[in-house]
ROLO-225028 format. One record per residue (C-alpha): residue in three letters; residue number from 1; x, y, z. Coordinates in Angstrom, 1 decimal, decimal comma. Layout:
BEGIN
<node code="ALA" pos="NUM" c1="X" c2="Y" c3="Z"/>
...
***
This chain:
BEGIN
<node code="MET" pos="1" c1="71,7" c2="-14,2" c3="124,7"/>
<node code="ILE" pos="2" c1="68,7" c2="-13,7" c3="126,8"/>
<node code="SER" pos="3" c1="65,5" c2="-15,4" c3="125,8"/>
<node code="SER" pos="4" c1="62,2" c2="-13,7" c3="124,9"/>
<node code="THR" pos="5" c1="59,7" c2="-13,6" c3="127,8"/>
<node code="SER" pos="6" c1="56,3" c2="-12,0" c3="128,5"/>
<node code="SER" pos="7" c1="56,2" c2="-8,3" c3="129,0"/>
<node code="ALA" pos="8" c1="53,5" c2="-8,5" c3="131,6"/>
<node code="PRO" pos="9" c1="53,9" c2="-5,9" c3="134,3"/>
<node code="HIS" pos="10" c1="54,4" c2="-8,5" c3="137,1"/>
<node code="SER" pos="11" c1="57,5" c2="-9,9" c3="135,3"/>
<node code="ARG" pos="12" c1="59,2" c2="-6,6" c3="134,9"/>
<node code="GLY" pos="13" c1="60,4" c2="-6,1" c3="138,4"/>
<node code="ALA" pos="14" c1="62,4" c2="-9,3" c3="138,5"/>
<node code="ALA" pos="15" c1="63,8" c2="-8,5" c3="135,0"/>
<node code="SER" pos="16" c1="64,9" c2="-5,1" c3="136,1"/>
<node code="ALA" pos="17" c1="66,5" c2="-6,4" c3="139,3"/>
<node code="SER" pos="18" c1="68,5" c2="-8,9" c3="137,5"/>
<node code="MET" pos="19" c1="69,5" c2="-6,6" c3="134,7"/>
<node code="ASN" pos="20" c1="73,2" c2="-5,8" c3="134,5"/>
<node code="SER" pos="21" c1="75,5" c2="-4,0" c3="132,0"/>
<node code="LEU" pos="22" c1="76,9" c2="-7,2" c3="130,7"/>
<node code="VAL" pos="23" c1="73,5" c2="-8,4" c3="129,5"/>
<node code="VAL" pos="24" c1="72,5" c2="-4,9" c3="128,1"/>
<node code="GLU" pos="25" c1="75,8" c2="-4,5" c3="126,2"/>
<node code="SER" pos="26" c1="75,9" c2="-8,0" c3="124,7"/>
<node code="THR" pos="27" c1="72,8" c2="-7,7" c3="122,5"/>
<node code="ARG" pos="28" c1="73,4" c2="-7,3" c3="118,8"/>
<node code="MET" pos="29" c1="71,2" c2="-4,2" c3="118,9"/>
<node code="PHE" pos="30" c1="73,6" c2="-2,6" c3="121,3"/>
<node code="LEU" pos="31" c1="76,7" c2="-3,7" c3="119,5"/>
<node code="GLU" pos="32" c1="75,5" c2="-2,6" c3="116,1"/>
<node code="ALA" pos="33" c1="74,0" c2="0,7" c3="117,2"/>
<node code="ALA" pos="34" c1="77,3" c2="1,5" c3="118,8"/>
<node code="GLN" pos="35" c1="79,0" c2="1,3" c3="115,4"/>
<node code="ALA" pos="36" c1="77,0" c2="4,2" c3="113,9"/>
<node code="ALA" pos="37" c1="79,7" c2="6,8" c3="114,3"/>
<node code="ASP" pos="38" c1="82,3" c2="4,7" c3="112,5"/>
<node code="CYS" pos="39" c1="79,8" c2="3,8" c3="109,8"/>
<node code="VAL" pos="40" c1="79,0" c2="7,5" c3="109,1"/>
<node code="HIS" pos="41" c1="82,7" c2="8,4" c3="109,1"/>
<node code="ALA" pos="42" c1="83,4" c2="5,7" c3="106,5"/>
<node code="GLN" pos="43" c1="80,3" c2="6,8" c3="104,5"/>
<node code="LEU" pos="44" c1="81,2" c2="10,5" c3="104,4"/>
<node code="HIS" pos="45" c1="84,7" c2="9,8" c3="103,0"/>
<node code="GLY" pos="46" c1="83,7" c2="6,8" c3="100,8"/>
<node code="ASN" pos="47" c1="80,8" c2="8,7" c3="99,1"/>
<node code="GLU" pos="48" c1="82,3" c2="12,1" c3="98,8"/>
<node code="ILE" pos="49" c1="83,5" c2="12,2" c3="95,2"/>
<node code="ALA" pos="50" c1="80,5" c2="10,2" c3="93,9"/>
<node code="LEU" pos="51" c1="78,0" c2="12,5" c3="95,7"/>
<node code="GLN" pos="52" c1="79,8" c2="15,7" c3="94,4"/>
<node code="LYS" pos="53" c1="79,2" c2="14,4" c3="90,9"/>
<node code="LEU" pos="54" c1="75,6" c2="13,3" c3="91,7"/>
<node code="GLY" pos="55" c1="74,8" c2="16,7" c3="93,2"/>
<node code="ALA" pos="56" c1="76,1" c2="18,5" c3="90,1"/>
<node code="LEU" pos="57" c1="74,0" c2="16,1" c3="87,9"/>
<node code="LEU" pos="58" c1="70,9" c2="16,9" c3="90,0"/>
<node code="ARG" pos="59" c1="71,4" c2="20,6" c3="89,6"/>
<node code="THR" pos="60" c1="71,5" c2="20,1" c3="85,9"/>
<node code="LEU" pos="61" c1="68,5" c2="17,7" c3="85,8"/>
<node code="ALA" pos="62" c1="66,5" c2="20,1" c3="88,0"/>
<node code="PRO" pos="63" c1="63,8" c2="17,6" c3="88,7"/>
<node code="ARG" pos="64" c1="60,2" c2="19,0" c3="89,0"/>
<node code="ALA" pos="65" c1="59,5" c2="16,8" c3="92,1"/>
<node code="VAL" pos="66" c1="61,1" c2="14,2" c3="94,4"/>
<node code="VAL" pos="67" c1="59,3" c2="11,0" c3="95,2"/>
<node code="THR" pos="68" c1="60,5" c2="8,7" c3="98,1"/>
<node code="CYS" pos="69" c1="60,0" c2="5,0" c3="98,3"/>
<node code="ALA" pos="70" c1="60,8" c2="3,0" c3="101,4"/>
<node code="ARG" pos="71" c1="59,3" c2="0,8" c3="104,2"/>
<node code="GLY" pos="72" c1="59,8" c2="0,6" c3="107,9"/>
<node code="SER" pos="73" c1="62,8" c2="2,5" c3="109,3"/>
<node code="SER" pos="74" c1="63,9" c2="3,4" c3="105,8"/>
<node code="ASP" pos="75" c1="60,5" c2="5,2" c3="105,4"/>
<node code="HIS" pos="76" c1="61,2" c2="7,2" c3="108,5"/>
<node code="ALA" pos="77" c1="64,5" c2="8,3" c3="106,9"/>
<node code="ALA" pos="78" c1="62,4" c2="9,3" c3="103,9"/>
<node code="THR" pos="79" c1="60,3" c2="11,5" c3="106,2"/>
<node code="PHE" pos="80" c1="63,5" c2="13,3" c3="107,2"/>
<node code="ALA" pos="81" c1="64,4" c2="13,5" c3="103,5"/>
<node code="ARG" pos="82" c1="61,1" c2="15,1" c3="102,6"/>
<node code="TYR" pos="83" c1="61,5" c2="17,9" c3="105,2"/>
<node code="LEU" pos="84" c1="65,2" c2="18,4" c3="104,4"/>
<node code="ILE" pos="85" c1="64,6" c2="18,7" c3="100,6"/>
<node code="GLU" pos="86" c1="61,5" c2="20,9" c3="101,0"/>
<node code="THR" pos="87" c1="63,2" c2="23,3" c3="103,5"/>
<node code="ARG" pos="88" c1="66,6" c2="23,4" c3="101,7"/>
<node code="LEU" pos="89" c1="65,5" c2="23,3" c3="98,0"/>
<node code="GLY" pos="90" c1="61,8" c2="24,3" c3="98,1"/>
<node code="LEU" pos="91" c1="61,2" c2="21,2" c3="95,9"/>
<node code="LEU" pos="92" c1="57,9" c2="19,3" c3="96,3"/>
<node code="THR" pos="93" c1="58,6" c2="15,9" c3="97,8"/>
<node code="ALA" pos="94" c1="56,1" c2="13,1" c3="98,4"/>
<node code="SER" pos="95" c1="56,1" c2="9,5" c3="99,5"/>
<node code="LEU" pos="96" c1="55,2" c2="7,0" c3="96,8"/>
<node code="SER" pos="97" c1="53,0" c2="4,1" c3="97,9"/>
<node code="PRO" pos="98" c1="54,5" c2="0,9" c3="96,5"/>
<node code="SER" pos="99" c1="51,1" c2="-0,8" c3="96,4"/>
<node code="ILE" pos="100" c1="50,1" c2="1,6" c3="93,6"/>
<node code="SER" pos="101" c1="52,3" c2="-0,4" c3="91,2"/>
<node code="SER" pos="102" c1="52,8" c2="-3,7" c3="93,1"/>
<node code="VAL" pos="103" c1="49,1" c2="-4,3" c3="93,9"/>
<node code="TYR" pos="104" c1="47,0" c2="-1,9" c3="91,9"/>
<node code="GLY" pos="105" c1="49,2" c2="-2,0" c3="88,8"/>
<node code="VAL" pos="106" c1="48,7" c2="1,7" c3="88,1"/>
<node code="GLN" pos="107" c1="51,2" c2="3,5" c3="85,9"/>
<node code="GLN" pos="108" c1="52,1" c2="7,0" c3="87,2"/>
<node code="ASP" pos="109" c1="53,6" c2="10,0" c3="85,3"/>
<node code="LEU" pos="110" c1="57,0" c2="10,5" c3="86,9"/>
<node code="ARG" pos="111" c1="58,7" c2="12,2" c3="84,0"/>
<node code="GLN" pos="112" c1="61,3" c2="14,7" c3="85,2"/>
<node code="CYS" pos="113" c1="61,0" c2="13,4" c3="88,7"/>
<node code="LEU" pos="114" c1="63,7" c2="12,0" c3="91,1"/>
<node code="LEU" pos="115" c1="62,9" c2="8,8" c3="92,9"/>
<node code="LEU" pos="116" c1="64,8" c2="8,2" c3="96,2"/>
<node code="ALA" pos="117" c1="64,6" c2="4,5" c3="97,1"/>
<node code="ILE" pos="118" c1="65,9" c2="3,8" c3="100,6"/>
<node code="SER" pos="119" c1="66,5" c2="0,3" c3="101,9"/>
<node code="GLN" pos="120" c1="68,8" c2="-1,7" c3="104,1"/>
<node code="SER" pos="121" c1="68,6" c2="-5,0" c3="102,2"/>
<node code="GLY" pos="122" c1="67,5" c2="-3,8" c3="98,8"/>
<node code="ARG" pos="123" c1="65,4" c2="-7,0" c3="98,3"/>
<node code="SER" pos="124" c1="61,8" c2="-6,2" c3="99,2"/>
<node code="PRO" pos="125" c1="59,6" c2="-7,2" c3="96,2"/>
<node code="ASP" pos="126" c1="57,2" c2="-4,3" c3="96,5"/>
<node code="LEU" pos="127" c1="60,1" c2="-1,8" c3="96,6"/>
<node code="LEU" pos="128" c1="61,6" c2="-3,4" c3="93,5"/>
<node code="ALA" pos="129" c1="58,3" c2="-3,3" c3="91,7"/>
<node code="ALA" pos="130" c1="57,9" c2="0,3" c3="92,5"/>
<node code="VAL" pos="131" c1="61,4" c2="1,2" c3="91,3"/>
<node code="ALA" pos="132" c1="60,8" c2="-0,7" c3="88,0"/>
<node code="ALA" pos="133" c1="57,4" c2="1,1" c3="87,5"/>
<node code="ALA" pos="134" c1="59,0" c2="4,4" c3="88,3"/>
<node code="THR" pos="135" c1="61,8" c2="3,8" c3="85,8"/>
<node code="ALA" pos="136" c1="59,3" c2="2,9" c3="83,1"/>
<node code="ALA" pos="137" c1="57,3" c2="6,1" c3="84,0"/>
<node code="GLY" pos="138" c1="60,3" c2="8,3" c3="83,4"/>
<node code="ALA" pos="139" c1="61,9" c2="8,8" c3="86,8"/>
<node code="THR" pos="140" c1="65,6" c2="9,0" c3="87,6"/>
<node code="VAL" pos="141" c1="66,2" c2="6,5" c3="90,4"/>
<node code="VAL" pos="142" c1="68,7" c2="7,1" c3="93,2"/>
<node code="ALA" pos="143" c1="69,0" c2="4,1" c3="95,6"/>
<node code="LEU" pos="144" c1="70,3" c2="4,7" c3="99,1"/>
<node code="VAL" pos="145" c1="71,0" c2="1,1" c3="100,1"/>
<node code="ASN" pos="146" c1="73,3" c2="-0,8" c3="102,5"/>
<node code="VAL" pos="147" c1="73,8" c2="-4,0" c3="100,4"/>
<node code="GLU" pos="148" c1="75,6" c2="-2,7" c3="97,4"/>
<node code="ASP" pos="149" c1="75,1" c2="-5,8" c3="95,2"/>
<node code="SER" pos="150" c1="71,4" c2="-6,0" c3="96,0"/>
<node code="PRO" pos="151" c1="68,6" c2="-6,1" c3="93,3"/>
<node code="LEU" pos="152" c1="67,7" c2="-2,5" c3="94,2"/>
<node code="ALA" pos="153" c1="71,2" c2="-1,3" c3="93,6"/>
<node code="GLN" pos="154" c1="71,2" c2="-3,0" c3="90,2"/>
<node code="ALA" pos="155" c1="67,9" c2="-1,5" c3="89,3"/>
<node code="ALA" pos="156" c1="68,8" c2="2,1" c3="90,1"/>
<node code="HIS" pos="157" c1="70,4" c2="4,7" c3="87,9"/>
<node code="HIS" pos="158" c1="72,6" c2="5,9" c3="90,7"/>
<node code="VAL" pos="159" c1="73,6" c2="4,1" c3="94,0"/>
<node code="VAL" pos="160" c1="74,5" c2="5,8" c3="97,3"/>
<node code="PRO" pos="161" c1="76,0" c2="3,1" c3="99,6"/>
<node code="LEU" pos="162" c1="75,1" c2="3,4" c3="103,2"/>
<node code="HIS" pos="163" c1="78,4" c2="1,8" c3="104,4"/>
<node code="ALA" pos="164" c1="76,7" c2="0,5" c3="107,6"/>
<node code="GLY" pos="165" c1="78,1" c2="-3,0" c3="107,3"/>
<node code="ALA" pos="166" c1="76,3" c2="-6,2" c3="108,3"/>
<node code="GLU" pos="167" c1="73,3" c2="-5,6" c3="110,5"/>
<node code="THR" pos="168" c1="71,9" c2="-8,8" c3="112,0"/>
<node code="SER" pos="169" c1="69,6" c2="-7,6" c3="114,7"/>
<node code="VAL" pos="170" c1="66,0" c2="-7,4" c3="113,6"/>
<node code="ALA" pos="171" c1="65,9" c2="-3,8" c3="114,9"/>
<node code="ALA" pos="172" c1="67,6" c2="-1,6" c3="112,3"/>
<node code="THR" pos="173" c1="69,8" c2="1,0" c3="114,1"/>
<node code="LYS" pos="174" c1="73,1" c2="2,0" c3="112,4"/>
<node code="SER" pos="175" c1="71,5" c2="1,6" c3="109,0"/>
<node code="PHE" pos="176" c1="68,8" c2="4,2" c3="109,9"/>
<node code="ILE" pos="177" c1="71,4" c2="6,7" c3="111,1"/>
<node code="ALA" pos="178" c1="73,5" c2="5,9" c3="108,0"/>
<node code="ALA" pos="179" c1="70,5" c2="6,7" c3="105,8"/>
<node code="LEU" pos="180" c1="70,0" c2="10,1" c3="107,5"/>
<node code="ALA" pos="181" c1="73,7" c2="10,9" c3="107,0"/>
<node code="ALA" pos="182" c1="73,6" c2="9,8" c3="103,3"/>
<node code="ILE" pos="183" c1="70,5" c2="11,9" c3="102,7"/>
<node code="THR" pos="184" c1="72,1" c2="14,9" c3="104,4"/>
<node code="GLN" pos="185" c1="75,3" c2="14,6" c3="102,4"/>
<node code="LEU" pos="186" c1="73,4" c2="14,2" c3="99,1"/>
<node code="LEU" pos="187" c1="71,3" c2="17,3" c3="99,9"/>
<node code="ALA" pos="188" c1="74,4" c2="19,3" c3="100,9"/>
<node code="MET" pos="189" c1="76,1" c2="18,4" c3="97,7"/>
<node code="TRP" pos="190" c1="73,0" c2="19,1" c3="95,6"/>
<node code="SER" pos="191" c1="72,2" c2="22,5" c3="97,2"/>
<node code="ASN" pos="192" c1="75,9" c2="23,3" c3="97,5"/>
<node code="ASP" pos="193" c1="75,3" c2="24,1" c3="101,2"/>
<node code="GLN" pos="194" c1="78,8" c2="24,3" c3="102,7"/>
<node code="ALA" pos="195" c1="77,5" c2="25,1" c3="106,2"/>
<node code="LEU" pos="196" c1="75,4" c2="21,9" c3="106,2"/>
<node code="LEU" pos="197" c1="78,3" c2="19,9" c3="104,8"/>
<node code="GLN" pos="198" c1="80,7" c2="21,2" c3="107,5"/>
<node code="ALA" pos="199" c1="78,1" c2="20,4" c3="110,2"/>
<node code="LEU" pos="200" c1="77,8" c2="16,9" c3="108,8"/>
<node code="MET" pos="201" c1="81,6" c2="16,3" c3="108,9"/>
<node code="ARG" pos="202" c1="81,3" c2="16,8" c3="112,7"/>
<node code="ALA" pos="203" c1="78,6" c2="14,2" c3="113,0"/>
<node code="PRO" pos="204" c1="80,8" c2="11,1" c3="113,6"/>
<node code="GLU" pos="205" c1="82,4" c2="12,7" c3="116,6"/>
<node code="GLN" pos="206" c1="79,0" c2="13,9" c3="117,9"/>
<node code="LEU" pos="207" c1="77,4" c2="10,5" c3="117,3"/>
<node code="ALA" pos="208" c1="80,1" c2="9,0" c3="119,6"/>
<node code="GLN" pos="209" c1="79,3" c2="11,6" c3="122,2"/>
<node code="ALA" pos="210" c1="75,5" c2="11,1" c3="121,8"/>
<node code="TRP" pos="211" c1="75,9" c2="7,3" c3="122,4"/>
<node code="ASN" pos="212" c1="77,4" c2="8,1" c3="125,8"/>
<node code="LEU" pos="213" c1="74,7" c2="10,5" c3="127,0"/>
<node code="ASP" pos="214" c1="72,7" c2="9,4" c3="130,0"/>
<node code="TRP" pos="215" c1="69,1" c2="8,7" c3="129,0"/>
<node code="SER" pos="216" c1="68,6" c2="6,1" c3="131,7"/>
<node code="PRO" pos="217" c1="65,9" c2="8,2" c3="133,5"/>
<node code="ALA" pos="218" c1="63,7" c2="7,2" c3="130,5"/>
<node code="VAL" pos="219" c1="64,0" c2="3,5" c3="131,5"/>
<node code="ALA" pos="220" c1="62,7" c2="4,3" c3="135,0"/>
<node code="LEU" pos="221" c1="59,8" c2="6,3" c3="133,7"/>
<node code="LEU" pos="222" c1="58,8" c2="3,9" c3="130,9"/>
<node code="HIS" pos="223" c1="59,5" c2="0,6" c3="132,6"/>
<node code="SER" pos="224" c1="55,9" c2="-0,1" c3="133,4"/>
<node code="SER" pos="225" c1="54,3" c2="1,9" c3="130,6"/>
<node code="ASP" pos="226" c1="52,1" c2="0,2" c3="128,0"/>
<node code="ASN" pos="227" c1="51,3" c2="3,2" c3="125,9"/>
<node code="LEU" pos="228" c1="53,3" c2="6,2" c3="124,8"/>
<node code="PHE" pos="229" c1="53,1" c2="9,2" c3="122,4"/>
<node code="VAL" pos="230" c1="56,3" c2="10,1" c3="120,6"/>
<node code="ILE" pos="231" c1="56,3" c2="13,6" c3="119,2"/>
<node code="GLY" pos="232" c1="58,4" c2="15,5" c3="116,8"/>
<node code="ARG" pos="233" c1="58,0" c2="18,1" c3="114,0"/>
<node code="GLY" pos="234" c1="59,7" c2="19,0" c3="110,8"/>
<node code="LEU" pos="235" c1="63,1" c2="17,5" c3="110,6"/>
<node code="GLY" pos="236" c1="62,5" c2="15,7" c3="113,8"/>
<node code="LEU" pos="237" c1="59,3" c2="13,9" c3="112,8"/>
<node code="GLY" pos="238" c1="61,2" c2="11,0" c3="111,2"/>
<node code="VAL" pos="239" c1="63,1" c2="10,2" c3="114,4"/>
<node code="ALA" pos="240" c1="59,8" c2="10,3" c3="116,3"/>
<node code="GLN" pos="241" c1="58,4" c2="7,7" c3="113,9"/>
<node code="GLU" pos="242" c1="61,5" c2="5,6" c3="114,2"/>
<node code="ALA" pos="243" c1="61,5" c2="5,7" c3="118,0"/>
<node code="ALA" pos="244" c1="57,8" c2="4,7" c3="118,1"/>
<node code="LEU" pos="245" c1="58,5" c2="1,7" c3="115,9"/>
<node code="LYS" pos="246" c1="61,5" c2="0,6" c3="118,0"/>
<node code="LEU" pos="247" c1="59,5" c2="0,9" c3="121,2"/>
<node code="LYS" pos="248" c1="56,8" c2="-1,4" c3="119,6"/>
<node code="GLU" pos="249" c1="59,1" c2="-4,0" c3="118,2"/>
<node code="THR" pos="250" c1="61,8" c2="-4,2" c3="121,0"/>
<node code="CYS" pos="251" c1="60,0" c2="-3,0" c3="124,1"/>
<node code="GLY" pos="252" c1="56,4" c2="-4,2" c3="123,6"/>
<node code="ILE" pos="253" c1="55,1" c2="-0,6" c3="124,2"/>
<node code="HIS" pos="254" c1="52,2" c2="0,7" c3="122,1"/>
<node code="ALA" pos="255" c1="54,0" c2="3,8" c3="121,0"/>
<node code="GLU" pos="256" c1="52,5" c2="6,1" c3="118,4"/>
<node code="ALA" pos="257" c1="54,3" c2="8,9" c3="116,6"/>
<node code="PHE" pos="258" c1="52,7" c2="12,3" c3="115,9"/>
<node code="SER" pos="259" c1="53,6" c2="15,7" c3="114,6"/>
<node code="GLY" pos="260" c1="53,6" c2="18,3" c3="117,3"/>
<node code="ALA" pos="261" c1="50,9" c2="20,0" c3="115,3"/>
<node code="GLU" pos="262" c1="48,8" c2="17,0" c3="114,5"/>
<node code="VAL" pos="263" c1="48,7" c2="15,7" c3="118,1"/>
<node code="ARG" pos="264" c1="46,4" c2="18,7" c3="119,0"/>
<node code="HIS" pos="265" c1="43,8" c2="17,5" c3="116,4"/>
<node code="GLY" pos="266" c1="42,3" c2="14,8" c3="118,7"/>
<node code="PRO" pos="267" c1="45,1" c2="12,4" c3="119,9"/>
<node code="MET" pos="268" c1="46,0" c2="14,8" c3="122,7"/>
<node code="ALA" pos="269" c1="42,8" c2="13,8" c3="124,5"/>
<node code="LEU" pos="270" c1="44,4" c2="10,4" c3="125,3"/>
<node code="LEU" pos="271" c1="47,4" c2="11,8" c3="127,1"/>
<node code="ASN" pos="272" c1="47,2" c2="11,4" c3="130,9"/>
<node code="GLN" pos="273" c1="49,3" c2="10,2" c3="133,8"/>
<node code="GLY" pos="274" c1="49,3" c2="6,7" c3="132,3"/>
<node code="VAL" pos="275" c1="50,2" c2="7,8" c3="128,8"/>
<node code="PRO" pos="276" c1="53,6" c2="9,6" c3="128,8"/>
<node code="ALA" pos="277" c1="55,0" c2="11,7" c3="126,0"/>
<node code="LEU" pos="278" c1="58,5" c2="11,5" c3="124,5"/>
<node code="ILE" pos="279" c1="59,2" c2="14,7" c3="122,6"/>
<node code="PHE" pos="280" c1="62,2" c2="15,3" c3="120,2"/>
<node code="THR" pos="281" c1="63,2" c2="18,8" c3="119,4"/>
<node code="GLN" pos="282" c1="65,8" c2="20,5" c3="117,2"/>
<node code="HIS" pos="283" c1="66,9" c2="24,1" c3="117,2"/>
<node code="ASP" pos="284" c1="64,9" c2="25,5" c3="114,3"/>
<node code="ALA" pos="285" c1="61,5" c2="27,2" c3="113,7"/>
<node code="THR" pos="286" c1="59,6" c2="24,2" c3="115,3"/>
<node code="LEU" pos="287" c1="61,3" c2="24,6" c3="118,7"/>
<node code="PRO" pos="288" c1="58,9" c2="27,2" c3="120,3"/>
<node code="GLY" pos="289" c1="55,8" c2="25,2" c3="119,5"/>
<node code="LEU" pos="290" c1="57,2" c2="21,9" c3="120,8"/>
<node code="GLN" pos="291" c1="58,4" c2="23,6" c3="124,0"/>
<node code="ALA" pos="292" c1="55,0" c2="25,1" c3="124,5"/>
<node code="LEU" pos="293" c1="53,4" c2="21,7" c3="124,0"/>
<node code="ALA" pos="294" c1="55,8" c2="20,1" c3="126,5"/>
<node code="THR" pos="295" c1="55,0" c2="22,7" c3="129,1"/>
<node code="GLU" pos="296" c1="51,2" c2="22,4" c3="128,5"/>
<node code="LEU" pos="297" c1="51,3" c2="18,6" c3="128,8"/>
<node code="ALA" pos="298" c1="53,5" c2="18,7" c3="131,9"/>
<node code="GLN" pos="299" c1="51,1" c2="21,2" c3="133,6"/>
<node code="SER" pos="300" c1="48,3" c2="18,7" c3="132,8"/>
<node code="SER" pos="301" c1="50,2" c2="16,0" c3="134,8"/>
<node code="VAL" pos="302" c1="51,3" c2="14,1" c3="131,7"/>
<node code="PRO" pos="303" c1="54,8" c2="12,6" c3="132,3"/>
<node code="VAL" pos="304" c1="57,0" c2="14,3" c3="129,6"/>
<node code="LEU" pos="305" c1="60,4" c2="13,2" c3="128,4"/>
<node code="LEU" pos="306" c1="62,0" c2="16,0" c3="126,4"/>
<node code="ALA" pos="307" c1="65,1" c2="15,5" c3="124,2"/>
<node code="GLY" pos="308" c1="66,3" c2="19,1" c3="123,8"/>
<node code="GLU" pos="309" c1="66,4" c2="22,4" c3="125,7"/>
<node code="ALA" pos="310" c1="64,9" c2="22,3" c3="129,2"/>
<node code="THR" pos="311" c1="61,2" c2="23,1" c3="129,6"/>
<node code="SER" pos="312" c1="59,3" c2="23,6" c3="132,8"/>
<node code="GLY" pos="313" c1="57,8" c2="20,4" c3="134,2"/>
<node code="ALA" pos="314" c1="59,4" c2="18,0" c3="131,6"/>
<node code="LEU" pos="315" c1="62,2" c2="15,5" c3="132,4"/>
<node code="GLN" pos="316" c1="65,0" c2="16,7" c3="130,2"/>
<node code="LEU" pos="317" c1="67,1" c2="14,1" c3="128,3"/>
<node code="PRO" pos="318" c1="70,6" c2="15,4" c3="127,7"/>
<node code="THR" pos="319" c1="71,4" c2="16,4" c3="124,1"/>
<node code="LEU" pos="320" c1="74,2" c2="18,0" c3="122,1"/>
<node code="ALA" pos="321" c1="74,2" c2="21,4" c3="120,5"/>
<node code="ALA" pos="322" c1="74,2" c2="20,7" c3="116,8"/>
<node code="HIS" pos="323" c1="72,9" c2="21,9" c3="113,4"/>
<node code="ALA" pos="324" c1="69,1" c2="21,2" c3="113,2"/>
<node code="ALA" pos="325" c1="69,6" c2="18,8" c3="110,3"/>
<node code="ILE" pos="326" c1="72,2" c2="16,8" c3="112,3"/>
<node code="THR" pos="327" c1="70,2" c2="16,7" c3="115,6"/>
<node code="PRO" pos="328" c1="67,8" c2="13,9" c3="114,5"/>
<node code="MET" pos="329" c1="70,6" c2="11,4" c3="113,9"/>
<node code="LEU" pos="330" c1="72,1" c2="12,3" c3="117,3"/>
<node code="HIS" pos="331" c1="68,7" c2="11,8" c3="119,0"/>
<node code="ALA" pos="332" c1="68,4" c2="8,4" c3="117,3"/>
<node code="GLN" pos="333" c1="71,8" c2="7,3" c3="118,5"/>
<node code="SER" pos="334" c1="71,0" c2="8,2" c3="122,2"/>
<node code="PHE" pos="335" c1="67,5" c2="6,7" c3="121,8"/>
<node code="TYR" pos="336" c1="68,8" c2="3,3" c3="120,5"/>
<node code="ARG" pos="337" c1="70,9" c2="2,8" c3="123,6"/>
<node code="VAL" pos="338" c1="68,0" c2="3,5" c3="126,0"/>
<node code="ALA" pos="339" c1="65,6" c2="1,4" c3="123,9"/>
<node code="ASN" pos="340" c1="67,9" c2="-1,6" c3="124,2"/>
<node code="ALA" pos="341" c1="68,2" c2="-1,1" c3="128,0"/>
<node code="LEU" pos="342" c1="64,4" c2="-0,6" c3="128,3"/>
<node code="ALA" pos="343" c1="63,6" c2="-3,8" c3="126,4"/>
<node code="ILE" pos="344" c1="65,8" c2="-5,8" c3="128,7"/>
<node code="ALA" pos="345" c1="64,4" c2="-4,1" c3="131,8"/>
<node code="ARG" pos="346" c1="60,9" c2="-5,2" c3="130,6"/>
<node code="GLY" pos="347" c1="62,2" c2="-8,9" c3="130,2"/>
<node code="LEU" pos="348" c1="62,4" c2="-8,8" c3="126,4"/>
<node code="ASP" pos="349" c1="65,1" c2="-9,7" c3="123,9"/>
<node code="PRO" pos="350" c1="65,5" c2="-6,7" c3="121,5"/>
<node code="ASP" pos="351" c1="67,3" c2="-8,9" c3="119,0"/>
<node code="HIS" pos="352" c1="64,4" c2="-11,3" c3="118,5"/>
<node code="PRO" pos="353" c1="61,0" c2="-9,5" c3="118,5"/>
<node code="PRO" pos="354" c1="58,1" c2="-11,9" c3="118,2"/>
<node code="ARG" pos="355" c1="56,8" c2="-12,6" c3="114,7"/>
<node code="LEU" pos="356" c1="59,4" c2="-10,3" c3="113,0"/>
<node code="ASN" pos="357" c1="62,1" c2="-11,1" c3="110,5"/>
<node code="LYS" pos="358" c1="65,2" c2="-9,1" c3="109,5"/>
<node code="VAL" pos="359" c1="64,1" c2="-8,7" c3="105,8"/>
<node code="THR" pos="360" c1="60,4" c2="-8,0" c3="105,4"/>
<node code="GLU" pos="361" c1="59,3" c2="-9,1" c3="101,9"/>
<node code="THR" pos="362" c1="56,1" c2="-7,2" c3="101,3"/>
<node code="VAL" pos="363" c1="54,3" c2="-7,7" c3="98,0"/>
***
């Protein structure tokens, strides 16, 4: 295992020169992210009957709103859930702040609401406190969790196992993709959307293909970057948030995620030749706006990496044609491989980010 070193620019050239595929492919981040396709395949078959029943139950319950509760990468999956629920069901969905109950001690009215609690470990104290408070406030709790015997699973009314298996690298990878797949399968069963369900069944094969796409030009462009904007919109905003987090924790890059709409409200002024933009797109109503933004930035001499259909002036990262709701998990899979390689090129160990632990126990 490589050791953690400084990410100062003068050290990166030597790190890049000595980098080889054996080092890149021996990290736990690489090995675990590569398992995502198999994890999703196991999940889709393992959860099928239970989610058919849960989908039917939710149609009967007809919740008046959905509330998500999560931290870190799981909260980015919750962002995806919000857009998928609101676009597919037209049902108001909002993120619950765990501190409302765990710190402020405020009781909320969650009668006839569905709480989606998403977690890899299922052990964070503030998440557990929020679930307990939501249950007392009348919510029906569904836990999407990787550790099936965790306190979160025991506290929920219904459990959707992520089937991601053991994940030991601090950087969550396959569990994030598994969360997106579980959310999609739940929504497909709930809304009885056969087209979405059929698209999801193709996801394991597409994830395997996405893992092998060549995103290495991103390593060359970002090798010496200290700042980066990561942009998405709608169903793609969650993967933009996830990519920004991974670039911070594994690559030492100050990456910030923005909606393609929000970036125009001030942050866009910071973009220049020294602050590149990584843009994630999916083939839905958000595509024209994101393509126009990519073109505009490239014409202003901002280095643009674009995951999606080619746009003038942007460096295109290869992607697969897929359903708009499946595209974010495919983007995440391709991104994890390049993030691992970029971390090593910058002289860092993606498995051991400084000052971070695998389970973050926020109060």
